[in-house]
N, C-alpha and C positions, 0 to 999 in steps of 0.2 A: 109830825105835821107834814104829811106829803100832800102834793096837789093832784095825786092820782094820775100823774103823767099828762094832765090836760093843760098844764101851764096856766092854771086859773088863779095863781097867786101873782100879785103885782107888787114890786118893790121899787123904791126910789134910790137911785145911786147918787153918789156925792155930786154929780154934775146935774142933778135935778131932772134927769130923764127917768121915765118909768120903764122898768124892764121886768119881764118874767125871769125866773132863775136861769132858764136855759139860755135866753138872750144874753144875760149878764156873763155867763160862762163863755159864750161864743165871742163876746167882745174881749174878754180877758185872754182868750186863746187865739193867737194869730197863726195862720197856716202857711204863710209865706216860707219857702224852704230856708231862706237865710235866717228868718226869725226863729224857726224851729231849731236850727243848728245852734244858734246863740242860747236859746232856752235850754236845750239839752246840755250844752257845755256848762251853763250856769247851775243847773240842777245837779249834774254829776259832781261838780266842784263843791257844792254846798252839802251834798249828801253822798259821800263815798260809800262804796260797797261795805266797808267795815262797820258802818253805822247800823247795818241791817243783818249782820252775820247770823244772828239767831233766827231771823224771820225768813231769810231767803230759802232755807231748806224746806219750808212748808210749801209743797207743790200742790196743795189741794185748792182747786178753783173755787170750791164751795166756801172754804175759809176766806179766800181773797174777796169773794163777793160779800160775805158777811162783814168783813172789815170795812169795805167801801160803804155798805149800808149804814154802819155805825158812824162812820165819818160824816156821811151826809146828814144823818139825824142830829149829831152833836154839833157839827161846825156849820153846815149849810143852813139847816133849819133851826139852829140854836136850841136844840132840845125841845122844840115846839114853841119857842118864844120869839121867832123871827117876826119883826114888825112888818106887816104887810096889809094889803087890802085885796079883796076879791076882785077879779076882773070886772064884774058888773058894777061894783062900787066905784072902781077907778074910772070906768067909762062915764058913769053918771057925775062923778065929782073927782076930778084929778087931784085936787088938794087933799083928798082923803087918804092918799098913799103916804104913809110915814117914811121918813128917811131911814136908811140903814144905820145901825149903831156905828160909832167911831171904831175904826180898825177892822171892820167886817171884811172888806175886800182883801186887805193884807193878810188876815188870818186864813181866809179861804184860799188865797193863792199859795200861802206857805203849806197848807194842808195838801193842796193839789200837788205841789212840788214833791212832797214826801211820798205821796201815793204814786206819782209818776216814776220817781227814782226806784222805789221798791218794785213796781211793776216791771221796769226794765231789767232789774237784776233777776227777778223771778223768771221772766221770759227767757233770759239767757240760760238760767239753770234748767228750765224745761227743754230748751233746744239742745243743751249738752246731754241731757238724759236721752233724748231722741237719737242724737248722733251716736251715743254709746250703744244703744239697742240695735242700730243699723250695722254697727261694726261686728256684731256677734252673729 
């Protein structure tokens, strides 16, 4: 259940605000440099490189994208069962927007943390390969 990139799905967060999925992600991600450093340290501590040893060596960007699409389908959109309203419905009747299931934001954040950690380790592996090729 994708929204076609148009942010036409509206969800209700636990604080009773209505958000499209992109806005919810932006709220969950703070871009202040200090916050980014704290998040990076937290993610690295929770997900050390050894957790991904078999997956880091896959340097196919296509595979990475497919993994991310699957994570979006299964976690973000809950396999097509994400409680939501369409933007037009929400505008006409804000009470039509159902709440997110309990634990949704926590599971989404945990999944994002894993994806971020793996992306960092894979990027490092790609840069190592580039550096090796430049030495030759």
